[in-house]
Each structure stands twice: as C-alpha cells, then as structure tokens.
RODRENDREN-706772 format. One record per residue (C-alpha): y, x, z. Coordinates in pm, whole numbers, padded with zeros to 5 digits, always signed. Layout:
REM residues N
YXZ/...
***
This chain:
REM residues 514
+08288+09780+10225/+08124+09595+10514/+08230+09265+10371/+08104+09331+10017/+07776+09467+10152/+07719+09153+10360/+07802+08929+10074/+07529+09109+09853/+07277+09084+10136/+07363+08721+10202/+07321+08642+09831/+06960+08767+09869/+06911+08569+10191/+07014+08252+10018/+06778+08335+09731/+06508+08359+09999/+06625+08026+10155/+06597+07853+09817/+06265+08008+09743/+06108+07945+10072/+06224+07579+10087/+06098+07506+09734/+05771+07697+09784/+05703+07482+10095/+05754+07156+09889/+05486+07296+09649/+05245+07359+09946/+05329+07030+10132/+05548+06732+10073/+05537+06595+10436/+05895+06574+10569/+05808+06735+10907/+05629+07030+10743/+05924+07085+10501/+06176+07064+10777/+05989+07330+10979/+06117+07584+10737/+06468+07524+10866/+06318+07530+11228/+06149+07863+11167/+06483+08003+11040/+06692+07882+11324/+06467+07871+11631/+06454+08255+11662/+06821+08265+11710/+06807+08015+11989/+06526+08212+12156/+06647+08564+12105/+07033+08580+12054/+07136+08610+12410/+06909+08912+12501/+07013+09056+12157/+07370+09009+12260/+07310+09185+12586/+07163+09480+12398/+07454+09491+12158/+07701+09509+12456/+07502+09790+12609/+07418+10020+12307/+07611+10144+12011/+07668+09837+11791/+07666+10032+11459/+07314+10191+11524/+07180+09874+11665/+07263+09694+11340/+07122+09971+11136/+06789+09950+11311/+06789+09574+11288/+06871+09550+10931/+06614+09820+10839/+06351+09611+11016/+06464+09296+10824/+06407+09490+10496/+06047+09583+10595/+05963+09215+10681/+06128+09077+10367/+05927+09326+10153/+05606+09219+10322/+05653+08847+10259/+05749+08928+09885/+05421+09113+09845/+05222+08813+09968/+05403+08568+09752/+05350+08785+09443/+04981+08802+09526/+04949+08425+09575/+04836+08454+09938/+05099+08237+10106/+04998+07925+10300/+05242+07689+10495/+05150+07880+10811/+05200+08217+10664/+05541+08111+10507/+05657+07969+10845/+05532+08280+11021/+05725+08528+10813/+06031+08301+10801/+06024+08306+11178/+06001+08688+11170/+06307+08718+10940/+06479+08468+11180/+06403+08705+11468/+06573+08988+11268/+06876+08754+11222/+06881+08663+11583/+06888+09028+11690/+07173+09123+11455/+07395+08802+11444/+07578+08873+11781/+07643+09238+11693/+07775+09140+11340/+08017+08900+11501/+08114+09136+11782/+08216+09419+11550/+08491+09210+11377/+08753+09318+11644/+08655+09676+11567/+08737+09622+11199/+09064+09438+11232/+09363+09397+11480/+09360+09099+11720/+09645+08921+11522/+09418+08931+11213/+09120+08804+11382/+09147+08436+11263/+09180+08532+10892/+08898+08794+10933/+08674+08514+11068/+08782+08307+10775/+08714+08587+10531/+08362+08625+10688/+08307+08257+10625/+08422+08285+10270/+08182+08572+10211/+07896+08370+10359/+07987+08084+10139/+08041+08273+09831/+07682+08404+09868/+07586+08045+09951/+07732+07929+09617/+07585+08207+09414/+07247+08283+09588/+07071+07945+09580/+07175+07852+09230/+07072+08197+09112/+06750+08169+09304/+06667+07825+09154/+06730+07962+08795/+06527+08276+08876/+06235+08074+09012/+06235+07843+08704/+06260+08146+08469/+06081+08433+08629/+05857+08287+08898/+05857+08204+09274/+05809+08567+09395/+06138+08695+09229/+06375+08572+09496/+06168+08714+09770/+06180+09065+09611/+06554+09037+09548/+06616+08948+09912/+06438+09266+10036/+06631+09472+09781/+06971+09324+09858/+06937+09399+10226/+06969+09769+10159/+07338+09708+10087/+07415+09642+10457/+07212+09944+10575/+07408+10165+10335/+07749+10020+10438/+07673+10055+10807/+07566+10424+10763/+07896+10481+10570/+08116+10311+10832/+08300+10525+11091/+08412+10290+11375/+08729+10370+11560/+08666+10539+11907/+08673+10279+12182/+08769+10328+12543/+08447+10377+12739/+08382+10318+13104/+08307+10602+13337/+08023+10394+13489/+07663+10397+13370/+07552+10150+13107/+07450+09803+13240/+07079+09731+13277/+06932+09476+13039/+06825+09204+13273/+07155+09194+13479/+07347+09220+13157/+07164+08915+13018/+07219+08704+13331/+07590+08811+13326/+07618+08642+12977/+07506+08304+13124/+07725+08342+13435/+08022+08415+13224/+07975+08121+12992/+07920+07891+13274/+08254+07990+13426/+08460+08011+13108/+08607+07676+13027/+08739+07791+12688/+08385+07882+12572/+08217+07586+12730/+08441+07342+12528/+08342+07533+12212/+07974+07488+12293/+08016+07112+12352/+08179+07065+12009/+07917+07279+11843/+07636+07065+11968/+07815+06752+11866/+07833+06874+11508/+07536+07087+11438/+07267+06842+11564/+07362+06586+11301/+07469+06824+11026/+07122+06979+11039/+06974+06676+10886/+07082+06760+10524/+06997+07133+10571/+06638+07041+10679/+06582+06763+10426/+06772+06881+10124/+06447+07015+09939/+06303+06659+09961/+06642+06501+09855/+06618+06722+09535/+06242+06656+09481/+06187+06302+09579/+06515+06115+09575/+06685+06273+09265/+06352+06400+09129/+06459+06737+09026/+06322+07078+09003/+06385+07415+09176/+06690+07468+08963/+06848+07143+09092/+06775+07238+09455/+06942+07573+09395/+07241+07404+09237/+07264+07164+09541/+07272+07454+09773/+07515+07638+09545/+07742+07335+09545/+07756+07342+09919/+07864+07702+09905/+08119+07626+09635/+08266+07343+09836/+08292+07579+10144/+08465+07855+09941/+08708+07620+09787/+08807+07481+10116/+08828+07819+10292/+09142+07895+10078/+09337+07611+10226/+09201+07634+10583/+09510+07801+10715/+09722+07519+10570/+09484+07254+10711/+09481+07416+11051/+09865+07424+11051/+09866+07054+10959/+09595+06925+11177/+09525+07172+11457/+09176+07298+11544/+09058+06970+11721/+09159+06727+11443/+09041+06968+11175/+08682+06964+11336/+08702+06590+11372/+08798+06563+10999/+08516+06800+10908/+08272+06599+11105/+08381+06282+10930/+08328+06458+10591/+07985+06567+10695/+07894+06202+10779/+08016+06102+10440/+07802+06368+10274/+07503+06247+10466/+07562+05886+10341/+07594+06016+09977/+07273+06211+10012/+07105+05893+10138/+07192+05709+09817/+07176+06004+09577/+06950+05905+09282/+07143+06099+09024/+07231+06470+09003/+07605+06401+08999/+07604+06208+09324/+07383+06476+09483/+07624+06745+09369/+07933+06551+09497/+07768+06515+09834/+07692+06887+09843/+08056+06981+09774/+08173+06750+10047/+07915+06894+10281/+08017+07250+10215/+08385+07166+10257/+08321+06993+10589/+08099+07276+10705/+08346+07552+10653/+08617+07349+10824/+08416+07304+11135/+08233+07637+11142/+08545+07852+11094/+08727+07659+11366/+08439+07694+11610/+08388+08058+11541/+08755+08141+11604/+08745+07931+11920/+08448+08134+12048/+08604+08469+11945/+08938+08410+12129/+08755+08292+12450/+08604+08629+12513/+08708+08973+12643/+08556+09293+12490/+08301+09371+12766/+08106+09048+12719/+08194+08966+12356/+07855+09022+12199/+07683+08826+12476/+07939+08541+12472/+07910+08516+12096/+07532+08525+12133/+07541+08218+12360/+07762+08042+12097/+07517+08150+11826/+07217+08036+12047/+07378+07683+12094/+07465+07676+11716/+07110+07765+11590/+06940+07573+11880/+07122+07256+11774/+07022+07322+11407/+06655+07384+11510/+06634+07082+11734/+06801+06860+11479/+06572+06977+11205/+06262+06882+11408/+06414+06547+11507/+06523+06448+11157/+06199+06572+11001/+06005+06360+11246/+06230+06053+11206/+06207+06086+10825/+05830+06061+10854/+05868+05724+11009/+06191+05570+10871/+06199+05741+10532/+06437+05994+10396/+06727+05766+10308/+06731+05574+10642/+06714+05906+10841/+07014+06043+10653/+07201+05710+10724/+07114+05736+11099/+07238+06104+11115/+07574+05995+10951/+07621+05725+11210/+07543+05980+11495/+07777+06234+11347/+08072+05981+11365/+07976+05881+11721/+07994+06239+11826/+08361+06263+11752/+08488+06044+12042/+08213+06163+12268/+08315+06535+12250/+08693+06489+12197/+08777+06591+12550/+08640+06944+12482/+08950+07112+12334/+08920+07411+12096/+09087+07761+12070/+09253+07711+12419/+09172+08081+12484/+09396+08202+12207/+09697+08237+12436/+09502+08414+12713/+09557+08796+12756/+09207+08939+12797/+09334+09299+12824/+09180+09480+13123/+09457+09506+13390/+09291+09774+13598/+09522+09668+13895/+09255+09638+14158/+09266+09964+14369/+08942+10150+14376/+08747+10099+14700/+08728+10396+14931/+08405+10416+15119/+08398+10632+15426/+08065+10791+15331/+07901+10876+14996/+07714+10587+14843/+07379+10674+14675/+07186+10506+14401/+07307+10152+14336/+07277+09950+14662/+07343+09593+14710/+07435+09329+14765/+07811+09384+14830/+08018+09140+15034/+08390+09135+14960/+08631+08954+15191/+08996+08881+15127/+09212+08758+15416/+09519+08555+15342/+09802+08439+15557/+10013+08158+15417/+10270+07900+15525/+10079+07587+15622/+10300+07368+15404/+10157+07556+15098/+09792+07483+15181/+09714+07243+14905/+09877+07444+14629/+09714+07767+14763/+09371+07611+14762/+09406+07475+14411/+09511+07825+14283/+09214+07976+14481/+08968+07738+14305/+09104+07874+13973/+09051+08225+14093/+08687+08139+14194/+08599+08111+13830/+08734+08467+13761/+08527+08606+14048/+08211+08442+13918/+08279+08520+13550/+08320+08889+13632/+08018+08950+13861/+08012+08735+14177/+07702+08520+14228/+07842+08338+14534/+08196+08252+14650/+08343+08069+14936/+08685+08002+15108/+08698+07960+15480/+08989+07831+15705/+09055+07960+16055/+09040+07648+16281/+09227+07825+16561/+09521+07970+16351/+09693+07758+16086/+09756+07932+15754/+09478+08196+15795/+09208+08185+15524/+08915+08409+15439/+08785+08438+15088/+08435+08588+15046/+08227+08658+14736/+07894+08837+14687/+07812+09079+14409/+07457+09199+14319/+07523+09574+14359/+07780+09842+14414/+07800+09938+14052/+07829+09572+13948/+08127+09543+14182/+08289+09859+14027/+08239+09698+13688/+08415+09389+13827/+08723+09609+13893/+08727+09703+13522/+08673+09337+13397/+08976+09188+13562/+09228+09089+13288/+09605+09055+13262/+09553+08678+13277/+09365+08716+13604/+09638+08942+13733/+09899+08674+13664/+09685+08414+13854/+09661+08650+14153/+10038+08702+14143/+10078+08326+14144/+09855+08306+14452/+10060+08584+14631/+10378+08363+14621/+10220+08143+14885/+10163+08432+15132/+10368+08446+15451/+10361+08803+15513/+10218+09121+15332/+09945+09148+15083/+09592+09016+15128/+09360+09241+15333/+09052+09329+15124/+08731+09459+15297/+08401+09562+15138/+08067+09541+15301/+07717+09674+15207/+07401+09545+15358/+07330+09763+15655/+07138+10074+15544/+07158+09983+15173/+07382+10277+15079/+07205+10539+15279/+07045+10824+15088/+06663+10766+15049/+06423+11044+15167/
***
C-alpha cells in the first residue's frame, strides 16, 4: 500500500516537474533561468535534509510524514491556483518550486528511514530496488502524461493533478500500522545535539563517507541533462511540451527496464564496477544529448540516461542504508540525501551558467568528459562495505554506578579506560585503539586521546569526553555487536584483567540546583 501510494504521488510530482520546466521555458529561454527550476527543486534538500533527519529520528516517523505530506498538498494546491489564474512569473514559479522542495527535504529522510520497518534486513536491497522501480515507473508515466495533458488541456492541469495525487500518500500513511519498535528508557534527544550527532557520525563512518564521495562524483555531472533537458527539447530538437514529457518518460522507462536486471548486474559486476558502468553510460547519454537534433536520438539518449541513473542510484542507496544503525538511520540518510541533492543543485547552477557562455551542446560535451574523469578519481571509495557489519546494539557496556544521584543533565563527562598490556604488543594494540576511536566519536565523544605511562611500560590511559550525562548513557545503547568484536580484539593484548573504566563529571555539575 505504501509503495502504490508513493507511485501515484510521484506520478503527480513528475507531472509537476514537466509542467514547471516547460512553463519556465515559456517565461524565459535563458539557460541559467531555466536551470534554476532544477536548483529550486534540489537546493532545499541540501539545506534542510539534515535537520529533517534529526527530527525524524526523534519523533514518530509515521506522523512526521503525515504532517509533511499534508503541508506539501496545501503548497501544491496554491501554485495550481496561481497557474490557473495566469499569475505566475519566473520568480513566483521558482519560489513555489522551492517551497515544494522544502517539503520534499523534510520528508525524504523519513521515507528512506521507514524502509527497514516495512521489510526484514535480508530484504533491504530488493526493497530499495523496488522503491527505485516505483520512482522510475512514475518517472516514465508522469512526464509523458504531463506533456500530453499540457498540450491537450492546458498548462495548469499537471499542477492540479500533482496536488490531488499527493493525497494518496497521506491516506496510506494513516492506514499504516508500524510494528512496535524497541524504545529507549532515556528521554528523546534534543534537536540541536541530535543534528550535530549526524555530522559527527558521518565524519567517523568510513562506509558512509565512501558512499558520499561516489555520490558527488556522479551527481554533479549527471545534473547537466536534468537541468538542461527542457532546452534540449525546445532548442536542439525543436519540439514541444509533449516531446519534453516523452524525453522525461523515456528516462523513467530506461530506469524501470534496467531495474529488473539490477540483481543480475550486481552479481556480475559488484557495486563498484556497476556504478562505474552507470557513470560511463551517463557520459554517453550526455554526448548523445549534445548531438540530438532528432526525436529518435533524444529518446535514445534518455533511455541510456535512465538505465545509467538507476544502476548508480540503487547502488548508492543500498550502500548508504547498510552503513547505518537504527538510532541514526534517518540522520545518516539525510546526510546522503543532502550530498545527493546538493551535488544536483550545484551542478545545475554550474551547467546553466556554462551553457550561457559555451552554448548548450558544448556544455553537455564538457559534462560528459567530467563524468568519465570522475571514475578513476573516486575509485578508491569502495561501496557497500557496511553490508557485512553487525549494527545490532550489543548492550554489553555495564551501566555506570554513580555514588550520588545525578540531577538534570550535567556535563561534560570524562571517561577514562586504563589498560595494561605486554610491551611487545604495543604497536598492534595502538592500531586497534585507533579503530576504536572512530566508534567512540561516532557514538557521542567529541574528543578522544590515548596516553602512555612514561614510568611504567605497557600502561595506557584512554580518555574521551562526552557532552552530557544523558549523551553518555545513550552511548551505552549505541555500541554495536561489531564494536563489541573490536573491543574483544583489543582485550587479547591485555596482560592482566579487564580494563578499568572510570567516569568523571565536572565538579559541581551533577549537584541538585536550588
């Protein structure tokens, strides 16, 4: 039901995309102005996805989505009224597209984060692929239908249908009964610390960082045909809104067709070579668009672009999903979405400006060359390396036992861990500790150090600082089975007993306030 509803809603969204892109070419034919429609769509995700992800991790995701999709419906209705009354200017169109983009920014992380609530972990990859199929089914149907409706009924029709179609997701979300999830006994995180935790986690998660690098290398250059496709249809091929809709539809059709063989392609190529192949296909599509003076060549380029897009996007989405534990999933995916749409927005501005200087065909050629160059430049960032990591909470850290009651949420908290090892194991022990430092920082520490006793060989003191007492208690709940295995690996170097753990609060910080 969720999948069907989102397909219906996305068909309406793609009708809006076709309508807004074509409407802007009627209001202005300057490449930069036309490309700003794509910027207004993608920039809000870059600006707001991370705080939206923090909210989605704090509040109930279902009702968060209901509120967001309801707001989207109101905004979509307002722009439909303005188009119907003939009151839209380039500025008005960009402003409302930006508002709709904000709605997408606030709902996108939550939509991705609920996928593990709908399917088991072993079904996550095909579920992500099914989501991609749904998006591209709507991409195949929506723009083509939108172009035909514009030509037959008028420019306002796709705007109205977008507003109406969005009601499908609201209804499906109200119908949905999520499975009960294990809840923490701790209070909900506060918004600002939760947002900062997202950046801290991403910075110290090598699996997610690699995904982000590959995303930038692809989306900056692929954004060229998304931003400039209305002008390709109008000025290079000299077609109308129906052709523009068919070009967008062909992109979707190519993506849908490729989605059915993605599992086979991944088995044959692996995620890294599959993304490289998709990037090469995207470069070929850009070249074909540059020389497209006939409808057939434009449609062929669109099919190749769609096939390449789904191959890369599905691989990157899975790579981001498997790199994240549940407690930070929406925020981590929000960072991925931020980089994704930020690269699209930046690329759209760049290629729109370049097209104003070099011309449309040369700009698409330059983007194709850049896309090919990105393959070797980003090859060292390997994808889906988190798929074998066990992110299940281990809960093996013993609860700290303060001698007096701790009031409110004092901080900072200093944690020390004293180790005694055989001096011969020093280098291997320190290498393992460096790996552990990333876990400490990912889960809540804002500072980490390791010290060596100069008077007693083999005695080391690890220290890390956490912002508050509650944040340290959350750190206990965030430690995974993979982290536990790393700590057990460290313990093999110890010469006697378990490490000694001590907790310190800033003097007076935990005392009850008058």
